[in-house]
C-alpha positions as CSV (number, residue, x, y, z in Angstrom):
1,M,-15.7,0.6,15.1
2,V,-18.5,-0.1,17.6
3,I,-21.4,2.1,18.3
4,V,-22.3,2.5,22.1
5,V,-26.0,3.4,22.3
6,L,-26.7,5.0,25.8
7,K,-30.0,4.6,27.4
8,P,-32.6,7.3,27.2
9,G,-32.1,9.9,29.8
10,S,-28.4,9.3,30.2
11,T,-26.5,12.2,31.7
12,E,-23.3,13.9,30.6
13,E,-21.7,12.0,33.4
14,D,-22.7,8.9,31.8
15,V,-21.3,10.0,28.5
16,D,-18.0,10.8,30.4
17,K,-17.9,7.3,31.6
18,V,-18.0,5.8,28.1
19,V,-15.4,8.2,26.8
20,E,-13.0,7.8,29.6
21,L,-13.3,4.0,29.3
22,A,-12.6,4.3,25.6
23,K,-9.6,6.5,26.1
24,K,-8.3,4.1,28.7
25,F,-8.0,1.5,26.0
26,G,-6.4,3.9,23.7
27,F,-9.5,4.2,21.3
28,D,-10.7,7.2,19.3
29,V,-14.1,8.6,20.3
30,N,-16.7,10.6,18.3
31,L,-20.1,11.6,19.8
32,S,-23.3,11.9,18.0
33,K,-26.2,13.5,20.1
34,G,-29.8,12.9,18.7
35,A,-33.1,14.2,20.2
36,E,-33.8,11.0,21.9
37,K,-30.4,9.1,22.3
38,T,-26.7,9.7,22.6
39,I,-24.4,7.5,20.5
40,V,-20.7,7.2,21.2
41,G,-18.7,5.9,18.2
42,I,-15.5,4.1,19.2
43,I,-12.7,3.3,16.9
44,G,-9.7,1.0,17.5
45,D,-8.0,-2.2,16.4
46,S,-9.4,-4.3,19.1
47,V,-12.6,-2.5,20.0
48,Y,-15.0,-5.2,19.1
49,E,-13.1,-7.7,21.4
50,R,-13.4,-5.1,24.4
51,R,-17.2,-4.4,23.9
52,G,-18.1,-6.5,27.0
53,A,-16.4,-3.7,29.1
54,F,-18.8,-1.1,27.6
55,E,-21.9,-3.5,27.8
56,S,-21.3,-3.8,31.5
57,L,-21.9,-0.1,32.2
58,N,-25.3,0.6,33.5
59,C,-25.9,3.6,31.2
60,V,-25.4,1.5,28.1
61,E,-28.4,0.2,26.1
62,E,-26.4,-1.7,23.3
63,V,-23.2,-2.0,21.6
64,I,-23.4,-2.5,17.9
65,A,-20.6,-3.2,15.5
66,V,-20.2,-1.1,12.3
67,L,-19.2,-3.4,9.5
68,K,-19.2,-1.0,6.6
69,P,-15.7,0.4,5.7
70,F,-17.0,3.9,6.3
71,K,-17.9,4.5,9.9
72,L,-18.5,8.1,11.0
73,V,-20.4,9.1,7.9
74,S,-22.6,6.0,8.2
75,R,-26.3,6.2,9.1
76,E,-25.7,3.7,12.0
77,F,-23.4,6.2,13.7
78,H,-25.7,9.2,13.2
79,P,-29.3,8.0,12.4
80,Q,-30.6,11.6,12.0
81,D,-30.0,13.6,8.8
82,T,-27.0,16.1,9.2
83,I,-28.0,19.6,8.5
84,V,-25.1,21.9,7.6
85,D,-26.0,25.4,8.8
86,I,-24.1,28.3,7.2
87,D,-25.3,31.3,9.0
88,G,-28.9,30.3,8.7
89,I,-28.7,28.7,5.3
90,K,-29.5,25.0,5.9
91,I,-28.3,22.1,3.7
92,G,-29.7,18.7,4.6
93,G,-32.8,17.1,6.0
94,K,-35.9,18.5,4.2
95,H,-34.0,21.7,3.0
96,F,-33.0,22.4,-0.6
97,E,-30.8,25.2,-2.0
98,F,-29.4,26.1,-5.4
99,F,-25.6,26.7,-5.9
100,A,-25.5,28.8,-8.9
101,G,-22.9,31.0,-10.7
102,P,-20.4,30.8,-13.6
103,C,-17.9,28.1,-14.0
104,A,-15.2,30.7,-13.7
105,V,-14.9,34.3,-12.4
106,E,-13.9,36.4,-15.3
107,S,-14.4,40.0,-14.1
108,M,-16.0,42.2,-11.4
109,E,-18.7,43.4,-13.8
110,Q,-19.6,39.7,-14.7
111,M,-19.8,38.7,-11.0
112,E,-21.8,41.9,-10.1
113,N,-24.5,40.9,-12.7
114,E,-24.6,37.3,-11.6
115,A,-25.0,38.1,-7.9
116,K,-27.6,40.7,-8.6
117,F,-29.7,38.4,-10.8
118,L,-29.4,35.3,-8.7
119,S,-30.0,37.0,-5.4
120,S,-33.2,38.6,-6.8
121,L,-34.6,35.0,-7.4
122,G,-33.8,33.9,-4.0
123,V,-30.5,32.0,-4.6
124,K,-28.3,32.2,-1.5
125,I,-25.1,30.4,-2.6
126,L,-22.9,32.0,-5.3
127,R,-20.4,29.7,-7.0
128,G,-17.5,30.6,-9.2
129,G,-14.1,29.1,-9.8
130,A,-10.9,31.1,-9.2
131,F,-8.4,28.3,-9.4
132,K,-9.4,26.2,-12.5
133,P,-7.9,22.8,-12.9
134,R,-8.4,22.2,-16.8
135,T,-7.7,19.1,-18.8
136,S,-5.6,21.3,-21.3
137,P,-2.9,23.6,-19.9
138,Y,-3.9,26.1,-22.6
139,S,-7.4,26.6,-21.3
140,F,-8.3,29.5,-18.9
141,Q,-6.9,28.7,-15.5
142,G,-8.8,31.3,-13.5
143,L,-8.0,34.7,-11.8
144,G,-6.6,33.0,-8.7
145,I,-6.7,35.1,-5.5
146,R,-8.2,38.1,-7.3
147,G,-11.2,35.8,-8.3
148,L,-11.9,34.9,-4.7
149,E,-11.6,38.6,-3.7
150,I,-14.3,39.4,-6.4
151,L,-16.5,36.7,-5.3
152,K,-16.5,37.5,-1.7
153,E,-17.0,41.3,-2.4
154,V,-20.1,40.8,-4.6
155,A,-21.6,38.0,-2.4
156,N,-21.2,40.3,0.6
157,R,-23.0,43.2,-1.4
158,Y,-26.0,40.8,-2.1
159,G,-26.1,38.9,1.1
160,M,-24.9,35.6,-0.5
161,K,-22.4,32.9,0.6
162,V,-19.4,31.9,-1.6
163,I,-18.5,28.5,-2.8
164,S,-15.4,27.7,-4.8
165,E,-13.0,24.9,-5.5
166,M,-9.7,24.4,-3.7
167,V,-7.1,22.5,-5.6
168,A,-4.0,22.7,-3.5
169,A,-3.5,22.4,0.4
170,E,-1.1,25.4,0.2
171,D,-4.1,27.6,-0.6
172,F,-5.8,26.6,2.7
173,D,-5.4,30.1,4.4
174,V,-6.7,32.2,1.5
175,F,-9.7,29.9,1.2
176,E,-10.4,30.2,4.9
177,K,-10.3,34.0,4.5
178,Y,-12.6,34.4,1.3
179,V,-14.7,31.3,1.0
180,D,-17.7,30.1,3.0
181,I,-17.9,26.7,1.5
182,I,-14.8,24.8,0.2
183,Q,-15.3,22.6,-2.8
184,V,-13.2,19.6,-3.4
185,G,-13.4,18.8,-7.1
186,A,-13.8,15.3,-8.7
187,R,-10.0,15.2,-9.5
188,N,-9.1,15.8,-5.9
189,M,-11.7,13.5,-4.2
190,Q,-8.9,10.9,-3.2
191,N,-6.2,13.6,-2.6
192,F,-5.9,12.4,0.9
193,R,-3.3,15.0,2.1
194,L,-5.8,17.8,1.0
195,L,-8.7,16.0,2.7
196,E,-6.6,15.6,5.9
197,K,-5.8,19.4,5.7
198,L,-9.5,20.3,5.2
199,G,-10.4,18.0,8.1
200,K,-8.9,20.9,10.2
201,S,-11.0,23.6,8.6
202,G,-14.1,25.0,10.3
203,K,-15.7,25.7,6.9
204,P,-18.2,23.2,5.3
205,I,-16.6,21.1,2.7
206,F,-18.4,20.2,-0.6
207,L,-17.1,16.9,-1.7
208,K,-17.7,16.0,-5.4
209,R,-17.7,12.4,-6.3
210,G,-14.8,11.3,-8.7
211,F,-15.9,10.5,-12.1
212,M,-14.3,7.1,-11.9
213,S,-15.3,6.4,-8.1
214,T,-17.8,4.1,-6.5
215,V,-20.2,5.3,-3.9
216,E,-18.1,3.5,-1.3
217,E,-15.0,5.2,-2.2
218,W,-16.7,8.6,-2.3
219,L,-18.0,8.0,1.3
220,L,-14.6,6.9,2.4
221,A,-13.2,10.2,1.2
222,A,-15.8,11.9,3.4
223,E,-14.6,9.6,6.1
224,Y,-11.2,11.2,5.9
225,L,-12.7,14.6,6.5
226,F,-14.8,13.4,9.4
227,H,-12.0,11.5,11.0
228,H,-9.7,14.5,10.9
229,G,-12.2,16.6,12.7
230,N,-14.6,18.2,10.1
231,D,-18.2,16.9,10.2
232,K,-19.5,19.7,8.2
233,I,-19.7,17.6,4.8
234,I,-21.9,18.1,1.8
235,L,-21.7,15.4,-0.8
236,C,-22.2,16.3,-4.5
237,E,-23.0,13.7,-7.3
238,R,-21.6,15.2,-10.5
239,G,-21.8,12.3,-12.9
240,I,-19.6,9.4,-13.7
241,R,-17.7,8.3,-16.8
242,T,-19.3,5.7,-18.8
243,F,-19.2,4.5,-22.5
244,E,-22.0,7.1,-23.5
245,K,-20.7,9.8,-25.9
246,Y,-23.8,11.9,-26.1
247,T,-23.2,13.4,-22.6
248,R,-20.0,14.7,-20.8
249,N,-20.7,12.3,-17.9
250,T,-23.5,10.0,-16.9
251,L,-25.7,11.2,-14.0
252,D,-26.1,8.6,-11.5
253,I,-29.3,9.7,-10.2
254,S,-29.6,6.5,-8.0
255,A,-26.7,7.7,-6.0
256,V,-29.0,10.3,-4.3
257,P,-31.4,7.9,-2.5
258,L,-28.6,5.3,-2.0
259,V,-26.5,7.9,-0.1
260,K,-29.4,8.8,1.9
261,I,-29.8,5.2,3.0
262,L,-26.2,4.7,3.7
263,S,-25.2,8.0,5.3
264,H,-26.6,11.0,7.2
265,L,-24.8,13.5,5.0
266,P,-26.6,16.0,2.8
267,I,-26.2,15.5,-1.0
268,V,-26.4,18.0,-3.8
269,V,-26.4,17.2,-7.5
270,D,-24.2,19.1,-10.0
271,L,-26.5,19.4,-13.1
272,S,-24.0,21.0,-15.3
273,H,-21.0,18.6,-15.1
274,S,-23.2,15.5,-14.9
275,T,-24.2,15.8,-18.6
276,G,-22.2,18.8,-20.1
277,R,-25.3,20.0,-21.9
278,R,-27.4,23.0,-21.1
279,D,-30.5,21.4,-22.7
280,L,-30.6,18.6,-20.3
281,I,-30.4,20.8,-17.2
282,P,-34.0,21.9,-16.9
283,P,-35.5,18.5,-17.0
284,L,-32.9,16.9,-14.8
285,A,-33.6,19.8,-12.2
286,K,-37.1,18.3,-11.8
287,A,-35.7,14.9,-11.2
288,V,-33.2,15.9,-8.6
289,V,-35.9,17.5,-6.5
290,A,-38.2,14.6,-6.9
291,V,-35.5,12.0,-5.9
292,G,-34.9,13.9,-2.6
293,A,-31.5,15.7,-3.2
294,N,-30.8,18.6,-0.8
295,G,-29.7,20.9,-3.5
296,A,-28.6,21.4,-7.2
297,M,-25.5,23.1,-8.6
298,V,-26.0,24.9,-11.9
299,E,-23.5,26.9,-14.0
300,V,-25.1,30.3,-15.0
301,H,-23.6,32.9,-17.3
302,P,-25.0,36.1,-18.7
303,D,-23.7,35.1,-22.2
304,P,-22.8,31.3,-22.2
305,E,-21.3,31.5,-25.9
306,K,-18.8,34.0,-24.8
307,A,-17.8,32.2,-21.5
308,L,-14.2,31.5,-20.9
309,S,-15.1,28.1,-19.4
310,D,-17.7,25.4,-19.9
311,G,-20.2,27.8,-21.8
312,Q,-21.8,24.6,-23.4
313,Q,-23.1,23.5,-20.0
314,S,-24.1,26.9,-18.6
315,L,-27.7,28.3,-18.6
316,N,-28.2,32.0,-19.4
317,F,-30.3,34.2,-17.1
318,Q,-33.6,33.5,-18.7
319,E,-33.1,29.7,-18.9
320,F,-32.0,29.6,-15.3
321,E,-34.9,31.7,-14.0
322,K,-37.4,29.4,-15.7
323,T,-35.6,26.3,-14.4
324,Y,-35.5,27.8,-10.8
325,K,-39.2,28.7,-10.7
326,T,-40.2,25.4,-12.0
327,S,-38.1,23.7,-9.5
328,M,-39.7,25.8,-6.6
329,K,-43.2,24.7,-7.7
330,I,-42.1,21.1,-7.3
331,Y,-40.6,21.7,-3.9
332,K,-43.9,23.1,-2.7
333,M,-46.0,20.4,-4.3
334,L,-43.7,17.7,-2.7
335,G,-43.7,19.6,0.6
336,V,-40.0,20.1,0.7
337,K,-38.7,22.7,2.9
338,A,-36.8,25.2,0.9
């Protein structure tokens, strides 16, 4: 891939010249328009050898080769932070949001209580699993479509947006109907058929890092989504598997600033799955804010000891309220825009 940087003040006609030339050679084209410059990303097997043709155009300032394996999600292609806007809720840049709710939707009554409580604090995004891929086939597998219906109904009632995990490409239509942000779980990060399908969605995609995946592999998974047409991508660090036994996973907190250097995409941290322990969530929430993440995902349940899924890593209402308010104070102290 090469990046064609247009001179300041270039017109739409200038952009069209570059695009038409790229298509003449049979290359794929992606545009990135910033406040000061327009960048045209051109992808093809022999694109670097053809760079002279683009350099000869009067409107072109420079042509830069992108050597990283991930191209469209790289900071080189899009120097400014991407901000995913969900009806006024902004993820990315200086913005920070909590994604909160239970691991699994269990009933209408449970979700009614969750949404009422969370929205009263200011949480705008309600999480909840309806299709639950579990390690054991005997564990609670979720309510399926009924779970999504419950999520959407209570979220609408309290002015919230819904995020839930999609595990199979055949569920595409139902998720398009009920979900505002489609989550790709750690187990499906490299399910490339699923990623290709979600590349055709107009919904934001919440892409969790696989627990055995490198940052490069994670960004390449995001590249699949972008390459197939969806640039509304939110990355989620959720812990990786190491030799440590005192936590469910090991939170790679360094991934947050690293991703911000390598990519323009927003990044959120899943505080519940990264350790599997509710007692570690409050202190890590502070670290997540301080390190510059764009949000935190937390599992919240009215009675974690009775939760049908992941109660050991869920906060009760009182614990979450304290964590949320402490985090908000840190946002303001650091000058982060919430």
